[in-house]
DRENVEXTOR-518005 format. One record per residue (C-alpha): residue in one letter; x, y, z. Coordinates in nm, 3 decimals. Example, Ala and Ser with C-alpha at 12.3 -4.5 7.8 and 13.67 -1.06 7.14 Angstrom:
2
+-----+---------+---------+---------+
! res !       X !       Y !       Z !
+-----+---------+---------+---------+
!   A !   1.230 !  -0.450 !   0.780 !
!   S !   1.367 !  -0.106 !   0.714 !
+-----+---------+---------+---------+
This chain:
318
+-----+---------+---------+---------+
! res !       X !       Y !       Z !
+-----+---------+---------+---------+
!   M !  -1.647 !   0.565 !   1.403 !
!   D !  -1.408 !   0.271 !   1.411 !
!   V !  -1.427 !   0.186 !   1.040 !
!   V !  -1.575 !   0.336 !   0.726 !
!   V !  -1.621 !   0.089 !   0.442 !
!   V !  -1.629 !   0.256 !   0.101 !
!   G !  -1.833 !   0.029 !  -0.123 !
!   G !  -2.146 !  -0.177 !  -0.059 !
!   G !  -2.079 !  -0.484 !  -0.270 !
!   A !  -1.992 !  -0.835 !  -0.153 !
!   A !  -1.643 !  -0.740 !  -0.030 !
!   G !  -1.753 !  -0.429 !   0.154 !
!   L !  -2.059 !  -0.583 !   0.316 !
!   N !  -1.874 !  -0.896 !   0.428 !
!   G !  -1.595 !  -0.686 !   0.575 !
!   A !  -1.854 !  -0.474 !   0.754 !
!   L !  -2.032 !  -0.786 !   0.881 !
!   V !  -1.715 !  -0.923 !   1.040 !
!   L !  -1.639 !  -0.588 !   1.199 !
!   A !  -1.993 !  -0.534 !   1.328 !
!   R !  -1.998 !  -0.882 !   1.480 !
!   S !  -1.677 !  -0.786 !   1.661 !
!   R !  -1.870 !  -0.492 !   1.811 !
!   R !  -1.689 !  -0.234 !   1.602 !
!   S !  -1.878 !   0.077 !   1.497 !
!   V !  -1.886 !   0.055 !   1.118 !
!   L !  -2.038 !   0.262 !   0.840 !
!   V !  -2.079 !   0.137 !   0.483 !
!   V !  -2.096 !   0.401 !   0.211 !
!   D !  -2.279 !   0.241 !  -0.082 !
!   S !  -2.291 !   0.415 !  -0.420 !
!   G !  -2.569 !   0.179 !  -0.528 !
!   A !  -2.399 !   0.091 !  -0.857 !
!   P !  -2.261 !  -0.266 !  -0.830 !
!   R !  -2.062 !  -0.408 !  -1.120 !
!   N !  -2.290 !  -0.710 !  -1.158 !
!   A !  -2.618 !  -0.515 !  -1.162 !
!   P !  -2.697 !  -0.613 !  -1.527 !
!   A !  -2.661 !  -0.986 !  -1.450 !
!   E !  -2.971 !  -1.191 !  -1.376 !
!   A !  -2.800 !  -1.409 !  -1.116 !
!   V !  -2.475 !  -1.478 !  -0.934 !
!   H !  -2.313 !  -1.812 !  -1.013 !
!   G !  -2.022 !  -2.013 !  -0.878 !
!   F !  -2.100 !  -1.910 !  -0.518 !
!   I !  -2.197 !  -2.213 !  -0.309 !
!   V !  -2.545 !  -2.200 !  -0.149 !
!   L !  -2.624 !  -1.868 !  -0.322 !
!   D !  -2.571 !  -1.994 !  -0.679 !
!   G !  -2.851 !  -1.861 !  -0.897 !
!   T !  -2.949 !  -1.581 !  -0.660 !
!   A !  -3.008 !  -1.233 !  -0.805 !
!   P !  -2.726 !  -0.987 !  -0.722 !
!   S !  -2.979 !  -0.739 !  -0.582 !
!   E !  -3.112 !  -1.001 !  -0.339 !
!   I !  -2.766 !  -1.091 !  -0.212 !
!   L !  -2.684 !  -0.726 !  -0.149 !
!   A !  -3.019 !  -0.655 !   0.019 !
!   R !  -2.970 !  -0.949 !   0.253 !
!   G !  -2.613 !  -0.842 !   0.319 !
!   R !  -2.718 !  -0.490 !   0.417 !
!   E !  -2.986 !  -0.633 !   0.646 !
!   Q !  -2.732 !  -0.857 !   0.819 !
!   V !  -2.483 !  -0.575 !   0.870 !
!   R !  -2.757 !  -0.362 !   1.024 !
!   H !  -2.867 !  -0.652 !   1.245 !
!   Y !  -2.531 !  -0.636 !   1.423 !
!   G !  -2.537 !  -0.258 !   1.463 !
!   G !  -2.357 !  -0.156 !   1.147 !
!   R !  -2.483 !   0.136 !   0.940 !
!   V !  -2.530 !   0.143 !   0.563 !
!   V !  -2.590 !   0.471 !   0.383 !
!   F !  -2.640 !   0.530 !   0.013 !
!   G !  -2.428 !   0.803 !  -0.139 !
!   E !  -2.118 !   0.893 !  -0.333 !
!   L !  -1.786 !   0.958 !  -0.162 !
!   A !  -1.661 !   1.311 !  -0.234 !
!   S !  -1.331 !   1.299 !  -0.048 !
!   A !  -1.122 !   1.098 !   0.195 !
!   E !  -0.795 !   1.200 !   0.350 !
!   P !  -0.579 !   1.133 !   0.655 !
!   A !  -0.653 !   1.344 !   0.961 !
!   E !  -0.443 !   1.420 !   1.269 !
!   P !  -0.359 !   1.091 !   1.447 !
!   V !  -0.461 !   1.047 !   1.811 !
!   A !  -0.167 !   0.926 !   2.020 !
!   G !  -0.022 !   0.770 !   1.706 !
!   D !  -0.346 !   0.598 !   1.607 !
!   P !  -0.455 !   0.688 !   1.250 !
!   R !  -0.760 !   0.900 !   1.181 !
!   F !  -0.936 !   0.974 !   0.853 !
!   A !  -1.185 !   1.240 !   0.745 !
!   L !  -1.440 !   1.141 !   0.481 !
!   T !  -1.704 !   1.356 !   0.314 !
!   L !  -2.001 !   1.240 !   0.106 !
!   A !  -2.128 !   1.420 !  -0.201 !
!   D !  -2.426 !   1.554 !  -0.004 !
!   G !  -2.195 !   1.720 !   0.248 !
!   R !  -2.219 !   1.464 !   0.527 !
!   G !  -1.887 !   1.409 !   0.704 !
!   V !  -1.753 !   1.126 !   0.916 !
!   S !  -1.431 !   1.053 !   1.102 !
!   A !  -1.288 !   0.701 !   1.109 !
!   R !  -0.995 !   0.521 !   1.266 !
!   R !  -0.965 !   0.281 !   0.974 !
!   V !  -1.089 !   0.265 !   0.614 !
!   L !  -1.173 !  -0.038 !   0.402 !
!   V !  -1.185 !   0.041 !   0.030 !
!   A !  -1.417 !  -0.199 !  -0.153 !
!   T !  -1.525 !   0.019 !  -0.445 !
!   G !  -1.507 !  -0.253 !  -0.708 !
!   L !  -1.420 !  -0.176 !  -1.067 !
!   R !  -1.551 !  -0.040 !  -1.393 !
!   D !  -1.553 !  -0.255 !  -1.707 !
!   V !  -1.442 !  -0.075 !  -2.022 !
!   L !  -1.585 !  -0.241 !  -2.334 !
!   P !  -1.449 !  -0.207 !  -2.687 !
!   E !  -1.623 !   0.068 !  -2.881 !
!   V !  -1.830 !  -0.158 !  -3.103 !
!   P !  -2.182 !  -0.035 !  -3.184 !
!   G !  -2.447 !  -0.243 !  -3.009 !
!   L !  -2.207 !  -0.417 !  -2.772 !
!   A !  -2.268 !  -0.222 !  -2.451 !
!   G !  -2.646 !  -0.253 !  -2.475 !
!   H !  -2.628 !  -0.631 !  -2.419 !
!   W !  -2.366 !  -0.622 !  -2.143 !
!   G !  -2.431 !  -0.880 !  -1.871 !
!   R !  -2.673 !  -1.082 !  -2.083 !
!   G !  -2.584 !  -1.160 !  -2.447 !
!   V !  -2.242 !  -0.999 !  -2.400 !
!   V !  -2.047 !  -1.168 !  -2.122 !
!   H !  -1.694 !  -1.172 !  -1.986 !
!   C !  -1.660 !  -1.458 !  -1.738 !
!   P !  -1.694 !  -1.828 !  -1.827 !
!   Y !  -1.740 !  -1.913 !  -1.460 !
!   C !  -2.009 !  -1.650 !  -1.401 !
!   H !  -2.209 !  -1.707 !  -1.720 !
!   G !  -2.068 !  -2.017 !  -1.889 !
!   W !  -2.326 !  -2.278 !  -1.795 !
!   E !  -2.606 !  -2.048 !  -1.903 !
!   V !  -2.458 !  -2.004 !  -2.254 !
!   R !  -2.344 !  -2.362 !  -2.305 !
!   D !  -2.388 !  -2.506 !  -2.655 !
!   E !  -2.474 !  -2.165 !  -2.798 !
!   P !  -2.291 !  -2.017 !  -3.099 !
!   I !  -2.037 !  -1.798 !  -2.917 !
!   G !  -1.806 !  -1.534 !  -3.057 !
!   I !  -1.488 !  -1.421 !  -2.885 !
!   L !  -1.429 !  -1.052 !  -2.952 !
!   A !  -1.054 !  -1.024 !  -2.900 !
!   T !  -0.913 !  -0.730 !  -2.708 !
!   G !  -0.554 !  -0.845 !  -2.656 !
!   P !  -0.325 !  -1.140 !  -2.578 !
!   G !  -0.550 !  -1.256 !  -2.293 !
!   S !  -0.832 !  -1.329 !  -2.536 !
!   L !  -0.663 !  -1.654 !  -2.640 !
!   H !  -0.702 !  -1.782 !  -2.284 !
!   H !  -1.060 !  -1.656 !  -2.292 !
!   A !  -1.127 !  -1.854 !  -2.609 !
!   L !  -0.994 !  -2.179 !  -2.466 !
!   L !  -1.216 !  -2.144 !  -2.158 !
!   F !  -1.529 !  -2.078 !  -2.362 !
!   R !  -1.440 !  -2.365 !  -2.597 !
!   Q !  -1.507 !  -2.592 !  -2.300 !
!   L !  -1.868 !  -2.474 !  -2.313 !
!   T !  -1.950 !  -2.497 !  -2.682 !
!   D !  -1.837 !  -2.666 !  -3.003 !
!   D !  -1.939 !  -2.360 !  -3.206 !
!   L !  -1.684 !  -2.090 !  -3.131 !
!   V !  -1.555 !  -1.813 !  -3.358 !
!   Y !  -1.258 !  -1.592 !  -3.270 !
!   F !  -1.285 !  -1.236 !  -3.404 !
!   S !  -0.931 !  -1.098 !  -3.392 !
!   H !  -1.064 !  -0.739 !  -3.425 !
!   G !  -0.725 !  -0.586 !  -3.503 !
!   T !  -0.528 !  -0.784 !  -3.245 !
!   R !  -0.227 !  -0.988 !  -3.350 !
!   V !  -0.278 !  -1.362 !  -3.385 !
!   D !   0.052 !  -1.534 !  -3.460 !
!   R !   0.102 !  -1.866 !  -3.634 !
!   D !   0.134 !  -2.068 !  -3.314 !
!   T !  -0.184 !  -1.913 !  -3.174 !
!   R !  -0.373 !  -1.990 !  -3.493 !
!   A !  -0.255 !  -2.348 !  -3.475 !
!   R !  -0.375 !  -2.380 !  -3.115 !
!   L !  -0.713 !  -2.237 !  -3.200 !
!   A !  -0.747 !  -2.453 !  -3.510 !
!   A !  -0.661 !  -2.764 !  -3.308 !
!   R !  -0.967 !  -2.694 !  -3.092 !
!   G !  -1.192 !  -2.630 !  -3.392 !
!   I !  -1.204 !  -2.253 !  -3.335 !
!   R !  -1.239 !  -2.047 !  -3.654 !
!   V !  -1.047 !  -1.718 !  -3.671 !
!   I !  -1.196 !  -1.419 !  -3.852 !
!   D !  -0.961 !  -1.126 !  -3.912 !
!   T !  -1.206 !  -0.890 !  -4.083 !
!   A !  -1.281 !  -0.593 !  -3.860 !
!   V !  -1.597 !  -0.602 !  -3.649 !
!   T !  -1.826 !  -0.302 !  -3.706 !
!   G !  -2.127 !  -0.384 !  -3.493 !
!   I !  -2.352 !  -0.629 !  -3.312 !
!   V !  -2.677 !  -0.735 !  -3.478 !
!   A !  -2.973 !  -0.804 !  -3.250 !
!   D !  -3.335 !  -0.909 !  -3.260 !
!   A !  -3.595 !  -0.906 !  -2.982 !
!   G !  -3.341 !  -0.760 !  -2.741 !
!   A !  -3.076 !  -1.031 !  -2.786 !
!   P !  -2.767 !  -1.059 !  -3.009 !
!   T !  -2.807 !  -1.260 !  -3.329 !
!   G !  -2.481 !  -1.189 !  -3.504 !
!   V !  -2.160 !  -0.995 !  -3.552 !
!   R !  -2.139 !  -0.754 !  -3.845 !
!   L !  -1.804 !  -0.729 !  -4.025 !
!   A !  -1.653 !  -0.444 !  -4.223 !
!   D !  -1.728 !  -0.620 !  -4.552 !
!   G !  -2.098 !  -0.634 !  -4.465 !
!   T !  -2.101 !  -1.002 !  -4.371 !
!   V !  -2.298 !  -1.099 !  -4.061 !
!   V !  -2.166 !  -1.399 !  -3.869 !
!   A !  -2.451 !  -1.556 !  -3.671 !
!   R !  -2.372 !  -1.556 !  -3.296 !
!   R !  -2.601 !  -1.573 !  -2.995 !
!   V !  -2.339 !  -1.481 !  -2.737 !
!   I !  -2.039 !  -1.247 !  -2.749 !
!   A !  -1.759 !  -1.302 !  -2.497 !
!   V !  -1.517 !  -1.017 !  -2.441 !
!   A !  -1.233 !  -0.961 !  -2.196 !
!   T !  -1.290 !  -0.606 !  -2.075 !
!   R !  -1.038 !  -0.351 !  -1.957 !
!   T !  -1.093 !  -0.323 !  -1.582 !
!   L !  -1.036 !  -0.002 !  -1.386 !
!   A !  -1.061 !   0.017 !  -1.008 !
!   R !  -1.315 !   0.277 !  -0.901 !
!   T !  -1.122 !   0.560 !  -0.739 !
!   E !  -1.384 !   0.836 !  -0.705 !
!   G !  -1.327 !   1.042 !  -0.391 !
!   L !  -1.019 !   0.847 !  -0.285 !
!   D !  -0.738 !   1.062 !  -0.429 !
!   G !  -0.663 !   1.219 !  -0.092 !
!   L !  -0.560 !   0.884 !   0.055 !
!   K !  -0.279 !   0.852 !  -0.202 !
!   L !  -0.322 !   0.477 !  -0.224 !
!   P !  -0.063 !   0.297 !  -0.438 !
!   M !  -0.194 !   0.167 !  -0.768 !
!   E !  -0.050 !  -0.057 !  -1.037 !
!   D !  -0.116 !  -0.137 !  -1.401 !
!   L !  -0.236 !  -0.481 !  -1.502 !
!   P !  -0.043 !  -0.677 !  -1.769 !
!   D !  -0.089 !  -0.604 !  -2.140 !
!   G !  -0.281 !  -0.282 !  -2.078 !
!   T !  -0.579 !  -0.470 !  -1.936 !
!   G !  -0.650 !  -0.223 !  -1.660 !
!   R !  -0.544 !  -0.069 !  -1.331 !
!   R !  -0.601 !  -0.172 !  -0.969 !
!   F !  -0.516 !  -0.073 !  -0.614 !
!   A !  -0.196 !  -0.243 !  -0.501 !
!   S !  -0.236 !  -0.451 !  -0.186 !
!   A !  -0.048 !  -0.698 !   0.031 !
!   L !  -0.148 !  -0.941 !   0.307 !
!   A !  -0.524 !  -0.938 !   0.376 !
!   G !  -0.566 !  -0.627 !   0.161 !
!   S !  -0.327 !  -0.403 !   0.351 !
!   T !  -0.197 !  -0.108 !   0.153 !
!   G !   0.102 !   0.123 !   0.172 !
!   V !  -0.111 !   0.368 !   0.371 !
!   P !  -0.132 !   0.283 !   0.744 !
!   G !  -0.493 !   0.233 !   0.847 !
!   V !  -0.630 !   0.165 !   0.499 !
!   W !  -0.717 !  -0.177 !   0.355 !
!   V !  -0.862 !  -0.271 !   0.016 !
!   A !  -1.066 !  -0.578 !  -0.081 !
!   G !  -1.259 !  -0.723 !  -0.373 !
!   N !  -1.244 !  -0.630 !  -0.740 !
!   A !  -1.077 !  -0.297 !  -0.667 !
!   T !  -0.756 !  -0.492 !  -0.605 !
!   E !  -0.834 !  -0.835 !  -0.758 !
!   P !  -1.028 !  -0.783 !  -1.081 !
!   T !  -1.079 !  -1.154 !  -1.149 !
!   A !  -1.244 !  -1.230 !  -0.813 !
!   Q !  -1.598 !  -1.362 !  -0.840 !
!   V !  -1.858 !  -1.269 !  -0.578 !
!   G !  -1.759 !  -1.547 !  -0.338 !
!   A !  -1.388 !  -1.463 !  -0.357 !
!   A !  -1.459 !  -1.091 !  -0.315 !
!   A !  -1.674 !  -1.161 !  -0.009 !
!   A !  -1.400 !  -1.379 !   0.140 !
!   A !  -1.142 !  -1.106 !   0.082 !
!   G !  -1.367 !  -0.858 !   0.259 !
!   A !  -1.404 !  -1.091 !   0.556 !
!   L !  -1.027 !  -1.139 !   0.580 !
!   A !  -0.962 !  -0.766 !   0.560 !
!   G !  -1.228 !  -0.703 !   0.825 !
!   A !  -1.065 !  -0.952 !   1.063 !
!   H !  -0.723 !  -0.792 !   1.016 !
!   I !  -0.867 !  -0.444 !   1.070 !
!   N !  -1.030 !  -0.560 !   1.393 !
!   A !  -0.701 !  -0.711 !   1.511 !
!   D !  -0.520 !  -0.387 !   1.430 !
!   L !  -0.778 !  -0.189 !   1.625 !
!   A !  -0.755 !  -0.430 !   1.918 !
!   A !  -0.380 !  -0.376 !   1.936 !
!   A !  -0.426 !   0.002 !   1.917 !
!   D !  -0.693 !  -0.011 !   2.191 !
!   T !  -0.453 !  -0.203 !   2.413 !
!   D !  -0.171 !   0.045 !   2.349 !
!   A !  -0.405 !   0.332 !   2.442 !
!   A !  -0.524 !   0.156 !   2.758 !
!   L !  -0.170 !   0.087 !   2.866 !
!   A !  -0.068 !   0.448 !   2.808 !
!   A !  -0.368 !   0.567 !   3.013 !
!   A !  -0.311 !   0.330 !   3.305 !
!   P !  -0.198 !   0.504 !   3.628 !
!   A !   0.165 !   0.458 !   3.711 !
!   G !   0.224 !   0.149 !   3.919 !
!   E !  -0.080 !  -0.044 !   3.791 !
!   A !   0.102 !  -0.202 !   3.500 !
!   P !   0.285 !  -0.526 !   3.587 !
!   A !   0.656 !  -0.498 !   3.643 !
+-----+---------+---------+---------+
């Protein structure tokens, strides 16, 4: 196998599509658990705006298969470097069901896991009444009473973005520090700050209706916006020893990458939310396409090196 793509989201499928169209043998290992599964639709992606995430992925898998790529559903159990062939990298990967595959290159597109604050009732509305991205969900929650549940310094930026969408915005500091200058900035935009601890989310008919405070008060809110802690999904990848780095202010951890998703491990690339947590679907897909093109170019160079080494003496030009 030329390339194994670990992850069947937008980044992984678009990388696989580029590789398959270049006549590379490619296998996508899809865990079937995309980050945006709870969302009703993808937004901010030209042409596909408003399309259900499941539909985009189904069409993507169909297109990869159309060009000869393979997509299998399963969890990755392990991945590690194998003995190179004439200096060309090789990797051995095993799925949880015992299936094994050898690859010359690996594209990691596992996405990330959102870690929500431990507030009762919050997780049950994730992706609907509880949102994180003003560009993914903002238009759909415009003019609603929105509450910002602060998780750290980045929540101020979050509040200013959601203020663009509604005049009725409340900032729940939830134990985070809000200095005088920050309070002044929020007040200047008509954003009320509440410092009383949040103890739960109140809901009715399956949708949030308010935020319950430690003193028993319920502040009516229809939407809760929260900046999550984002952790790149690393299951089964420890053997590759990919470099990782912490995000600022304790907001998460990602795979470190350079040009086109290249990593510090020869033969391994990474694309999408696993290395760029803020990338929306369109940006993740574009990153996958770029990584796929660079992988194909790397393979083309390796193929040429191998052909040259195999050529009979005297056939190569002087």
